[in-house]
KEDO-123320 format. One record per residue (C-alpha): x, y, z. Coordinates in steps of 0.1 Angstrom, whole numbers, plus 5000, padded with zeros to 4 digits. Example, Ala and Ser with C-alpha at 12.3 -4.5 7.8 and 13.67 -1.06 7.14 Angstrom:
% residues 2
512349555078/513749895071/
END
This chain:
% residues 623
265695335944/268395085943/271195345947/269295495977/269095155993/272795105987/273695446002/271495376033/273295036037/276695206035/275595466061/274395196085/277695016081/279695326088/277595406119/278095056132/281895086128/281895426145/279895286175/282395006178/285295246178/283695466205/282995156225/286595056224/287695416233/285395416263/286595076275/290195206272/289595516293/287495316318/290295066321/292795336328/290495486354/289995156371/293695076372/294695416388/294095426426/293195766439/293395846477/291496156490/293296336519/292296636540/294596936541/295696866576/296596506568/298496626538/300496876559/301396596584/302796376556/304596686541/306096786575/307296426582/308996416548/306896126534/305696326504/307896256473/305896446446/303596746446/301796916417/299497216425/296897326399/294597626406/290797576398/289397926397/285897796388/285797606421/287997846442/290297566452/293897436447/293997086434/297096916450/298196586435/301196386446/302696066459/303695946494/306595716500/305395356497/302695426471/302495196441/303195326405/299595396397/298595526431/298395896441/296596126465/294396426459/293896726482/291597016478/292697336495/291297696496/292397916467/294598166488/298098296486/298998166521/298497806510/301197816484/303597996508/302997746535/303497436513/306597596497/308197676530/307597326544/308797156512/311997356512/312897206545/312496856530/314196966498/311096876478/310397036444/306897176441/305297206407/302797486405/300797496372/299097796357/295297806358/294297596327/290897756328/292298086319/292697946283/289697736276/290697666240/293997516251/292197306277/289797166250/292697086227/294696926255/291896706267/289996616235/292496636207/293696276211/290096146211/289196346180/292196226161/291495866170/287795886159/288796086128/291295836117/288795546122/286195736102/288595806074/289795446072/286195306072/284995546045/287995466024/287395096027/283695146018/284495365988/287195145974/286094795982/282294755986/282794385980/283494346017/279894446024/278294285993/280093955993/276893755987/275194015965/274493955929/276894085903/274194115877/274294455860/271294645847/271794725810/271795085800/270695245767/274095405762/275395125738/271995025725/271894745699/268794665680/267794375657/268794595627/272394565639/272294185639/272794075603/271593735592/270193505619/266693545606/265093245623/267093315655/265893675657/262293555651/262593325681/263793585705/261493855691/258693645705/259993715740/259994085734/256394065721/255293875751/256794125775/255194415757/251794255751/251293945774/247493945769/247993855732/249493515743/247493455774/244293485755/244993155738/246492995769/250093025756/252893025782/255993205772/259292995777/260893055811/264293015796/265893035761/269292885756/271393015727/273692745714/276292775687/279992795678/282093085692/281693415674/278293345658/276593625675/274893475706/275793765730/275094025702/271593865698/270993905736/272094265735/269594325707/266894185728/267894425755/267794715731/264394615717/262694525750/261194815770/261794615803/264794595826/267494375813/270094225837/273294065823/275893855841/278593595833/278393235846/281793275862/280593565883/278593315905/281393085913/283593175943/286093005966/283692985995/280892745994/277492905994/278393245979/277293155944/273893025957/273493355976/274193555945/271693355925/268993425952/269893795953/269793815915/266293675914/265193895943/266294205924/264594075892/261294015911/261294385922/261494495886/259394225869/258694175841/262294165831/264993965813/268193805827/270993715804/273593465816/276593445793/278793135792/276392945815/278492625811/280792785838/278092715864/275692475847/277992175842/276691825850/276691735886/278691445900/281091415871/284891415868/287591205883/287791405916/284091415925/281891715924/282692085930/280592175960/280392555953/279492515917/276992245923/275192445951/275092735928/273492515900/270992375925/269892715935/269592825899/267392515892/265192595922/264792965912/263892885876/261392615884/260892515920/258092555945/258292935943/257193105911/259093375894/256493515871/257593775845/261293675847/262693525815/266193385814/268393395783/271593205784/274393145759/276992865756/279092695730/279292375751/275692235754/277191885758/278491965793/275292115807/273291935834/270091765820/267991915848/268892255834/267792175799/264392015807/261092195798/260092435825/263592575828/265192615794/262192535774/263692635741/267092595725/267992825697/270892705675/272993005663/274992845634/277692975612/276293205585/275693095549/276793305519/273893545519/274093595557/277893655554/277193925528/274694095552/277194075581/279894225559/277594515550/276994585587/280694585596/281594785564/279295085574/282195285589/284895155565/286095335534/286095065507/287495105472/285295055442/286994725434/285794565467/282694355462/281194215493/279293945475/282593805461/284193835495/281193645511/281793355487/285493345496/284893325534/282992995537/283092875573/283793225587/281793335618/280393685623/283393765646/285793635619/284193865593/284494165616/288094075623/288794035585/287594395577/289294535607/292594375597/292194505562/291594855576/294694835597/296794725567/295395015547/296395265574/299795095577/300295145540/299195515541/296195455518/292995655518/290695355512/290694975517/291394795485/291094425475/294794385481/294394465518/291394235520/293293945504/296193995528/293794025557/292093705546/295393515547/296393665580/293093555596/293493195583/297193135586/298793425604/300993705591/303393645563/306993585573/308593795545/311793845564/312593475566/315393375543/314493065523/316992865502/316292815465/315992435471/313292485498/311492735476/311492495447/310192205468/307392425483/306492545448/306092195434/304292075466/301692345463/301492305425/300591945430/297692045453/296492295426/296692055397/294891765415/292292015428/291692135392/291591795375/289391595399/285691635389/284191675424/287091855441/286692205454/287792535437/291392645441/290993015452/294593095460/298092945463/301193095478/304692985488/305093265513/305493115548/302693185572/302393055607/303792695608/303292645570/305892705544/303092775519/299392685515/296692625489/293292775496/290692525483/286992595491/283592475481/281992655452/278592645470/277092595504/276492225512/274592045539/275991705530/279191565517/279291255495/281690965496/283291055463/283891415475/285591285506/287791055485/288791335462/289491555491/291991295504/293491265469/293991645469/295591645503/298091375492/298991565460/301891755477/303591435488/302991265454/304491555435/307591565457/308191195451/307691215413/309691535407/312491505432/312491125438/312391205475/309891315502/309991585529/308291655562/306191925545/303191685540/302791595577/299691805582/298191685549/298691325559/297191395593/293991545578/293691275552/293990995578/291291165600/288891175570/289590815561/289090695597/285790895600/284590735567/285190385582/284290425619/281590705618/280090735583/279890365574/281590435540/283690115538/283289745532/282589695569/279089825562/276990105577/278090045613/279290315637/282290165653/283590455673/281990745690/282990995717/281190955749/279891265769/282691245795/284191565784/285691625818/288191345811/289391495779/287991495744/289491165732/290391005765/287190815769/286490715733/284290415731/285490105712/282489875706/284489615686/286889325690/290589315682/289789145649/287489435639/290189685649/292489505625/289889525598/289389895605/293089955600/292989765568/289989965554/291690295563/294890185546/292890075516/291190415512/294490595516/296290365491/293490395465/293490775468/297290775466/297190575433/294590815419/296791115428/299890965412/297990905379/296591265379/299991425386/301791205360/299291295334/299691665341/303391705349/303691995323/300992185341/302592115374/305892255361/304092565347/302392645380/305492575400/307692795378/305193085381/304993035419/308693065422/308593375401/305493545416/305193365449/301293405450/298693305424/294993395426/292093195412/291893415380/295593385374/295493005378/292592975353/294493195328/297592985332/295592665325/293992815294/296893015278/299992875294/301293215305/300493475331/298193775323/300094075310/299094295340/300694035364/303993995345/305294335357/304894225394/307493955394/309993965422/
END
């Protein structure tokens, strides 16, 4: 139905352009006819002018269908577009008479053949230019219509109807149990509305999916499209916004108009923050086009008119910038938080993405799920894909744990820079720096588990130590934060104790430690200043994340904050110095093996701590 309407619209547009072209052609010929002045003469008058030598041009054309000669010419004194026409009987004496008189005046007489003797040639001569002109116009218009329909549908909605070709169901969405339950209710309502209406329940008009990037918001919406037996339209928020004011609002109206014709239906708006940002914010005032589009969206979702049977699903990772009017009940009644997956959900996600992967027997997804704390669903998919690419690059028939380990490091830090030449001194400094992190991470009671350490450069780092939680946690204690700072400072402390000098390699560690200490003082209330939040970021995200940070304290309190931060850092530094001094032999052991093997895993580190040497299977892998 929609395609037929679109075809009829295109046909009407083509016909309109054709009529315009024909009108211009008619005006052109009429203008030519009006400008040319034609004087009708009798044959006797013509002969008088001819005998007196006043005729300067003569062209004779026989017209057999009318039994006449059509004589056309000019008389001296005529203007450029002026001529005379004479009709004479179709006899041989006429030609002889005119020729004899014209010879006296030395006038050339042009006698044409009868054009009516070849009707095809006559048609071609008279109508070919017009046919070519109309044909060229038709070709140009049809080409424009076929290649750029936007010129006719500028204000039309860009929402596309989802097809069943790439169907995704809830079985393809691993984890997200509560989130799936929330959106399943929408599908149930659309399939069986009486079940809800019987108890007076009203289904939400809009559901907003909120969460970090890569957690599966769009995938969840695609699953709703696959499960629902109703039309499902999808569009990006940026598709509404255009240069010209009013186009976005027109597209919103057209989108809801199409949806009404196929209700009940679902509309999915991805990245709604592109069009739903707060109105009247920013340093330069509002954005008229975007704000008009938002106003129209607000009206369509919950205005005077009702859009029964239309449910809006939207996704964003920036709920803080959305307009409050968009989030109120009656528009987006429900917000579904799509958080990062926990360890069990990560295992389910890995199983989904491992369906088409050939994994070796030594690959255990539950162990991999424990190692990937903080990974989103997109990160886990990328991890297995990078491992598969590495296996192909190494001409292997299956993906082993070696490829997965390398892929894990590539996702976190970037590819290894094995071609970079590193001096022995730099290598030794890096080895002791990372060994310090390992030892302090092992010896502090509430520190996290050291899963891997390497001195192979990756990204901007000369080496790194992967320390992660041994279990999923909702809260972090003060002692855990303090020991995290101590672990971060371990590289700098080890450099100072071993080499009696310090390097720039600890800059990132110091930056992270300072941020944690400042958060403890200003946000978490974990200092002698008491449980007071001294700093918080206001919602003016349009001015930059930290540009408009609120400072609800005096200069004296600012000085005390600096003192508390310095106190936390100094106490942690002293703790780290004591731990490293007490375990210098272990630091030397781990540093020596790092210089020899470059990378140590959790199992190898634990074996080193217990036995003082590397496992036998690892000793043959030294460089």
